N, C-alpha and C positions, 0 to 999 in steps of 0.2 A: 680421167673421166672414162668410164666405160658404160655406154648406154644399154648394154645387153646384160645387166645384172638385175636379178630379181631382188627387190628390197627385203623381202621376208627372210630368206635364207642366204642371201648374198651368193646365189648360184647363177651361173651363166644360163642363157636360154638353151644352149646346147645341152647342158646338164639337166635343166628342168624338163625338156621335152625328149631327152635321150636321143639327140641327133648325132648321127655318125658323120664321118668326114664327107661322104657323098652328099648327105643332106645339107651340110654346111656349104659345100661348093655350090649346090643349087641355089641356096639363099644368096650367096655372094654374087653369083652371076645374074640372078633375077634382079638384084638391087642395081647392079652395074648396067645391065642390058634388059630393061623391062619389056621391050618390044620383041625380045628373042622368042623364036618358035621352039617347040619341043625338040624338033630335029636339031636346031642350032644349039640348044642347051645340052643335048646329049653329046654333041660333038665337042663342046667346050669342056665338059667334065669327063669325056672319054668313056661314056656309058651308053648302053643301048637305048634306043628310042622308047621301047616298051617299058624298060626298067625306069627310065626317067619319068614317063607318064605315071607309072604306079607310085613312084616316090612323091610326085607332086600331089597325088590324091590322098596321101597319108594325112589323117587328122592332126597328128603331132606337128607335121611340117606346116600345115595350114595355120594352126594356132600360133606357131613360132613366127611365121611371116606376118600374121595379124598383129602380134605383140610388138614386133620390130617396127612395123608401120606406125602403130599408135605411139610408140615411144619417140620415133622420129618426128611425127607431126607435133607432138608436145614440145619437143626441143626447138623445132623451127618456129613455132609460135612464140616461145620465150625470147628467142634472139632476134626475131623480126623487128620488134620495136626499136631495139638498139641499132640495128642496121639501117632502118629508115631514118632515125634521128641522125646518125653519122653521115648518111648520104645527103641529108638536108644541110648539115653543117658544111660539107664539102662543096655543095652547089653554091653556097654563099661565100666560099673562099675567095680571098683576094687574088689568088693565083688563077689566071684564066685557064691554064691547061688542066689544073686539078678540077676546077668547076665544070669545064667542058667534059672531062672524063666521067665525072659523077652524073652529069646530065645524060650522057650516052648510056651509062649503066642503067639508070632509072628507065629511060625510054626503051632500052633493049629488054629489060625485064617485063615491062608493061606490054610491049608488042608480042613477046613470046607467050604471055598469058592469054592475050586476045587471040592469038593465032592457034591456040589449042596445043602448043608444044610444051606446055608447062611440065608435063610428065617427064620429059627427057632431062630438063634442067633440074627438077626436083629429084629425079632418080640419081643423078650424079652427086647431089648434096647428100642424099640418103646413103649412098655407097660410102662416101668419105666419112660421114658421121658414124656409121656402123662399123666400118672396117679400117678406118685410118687411111692415110695416103699411101701406105706401103702395101695395102691389100692383104694383110694377114687375116686368117680366119678368126672370128670372134672368140673362139675357145682358147686361142693362143694370145689374146690381148691382155695387157695388164691394166691396172687402174689409171695409169698415167698416159695411156694411148689415146689417140683421137684428137680432134681439134680442140683448142682452148676457147672457152666462151667467156666473153667479157660480161661481168655481172653488173655493169653500170646501168644507169637509168636509160 
């Protein structure tokens, strides 16, 4: 699975928007650290603050970020039903430790949403969905990279 493929021409977002390695690094770090300042981003990619700001203002980069976010939102919606169903099953588990862990997970997710820190949790999920756990840039990913999604009900 590679979420960064355009279905029409089977091209990556990097190809579609003609993003170079610096643009891809910016996207990667924005996904991993959404609260990052421009100065922090510049330091992460070893680029000037002014250059980083200019790149973030590029229409192509903005469109690519928007498409990645939309793709991620769609994927999270598709798998959320399966996750909720599975957590519900685990809560009803005969094993008290498993049931307790599932309850803690649900309560933790709910409290993070209510506390307004959903962005950090979601950002980590977005990072792993878009880049895989090993952090390779999406132009270097193959069709089999990224997390596996259970297609069950």
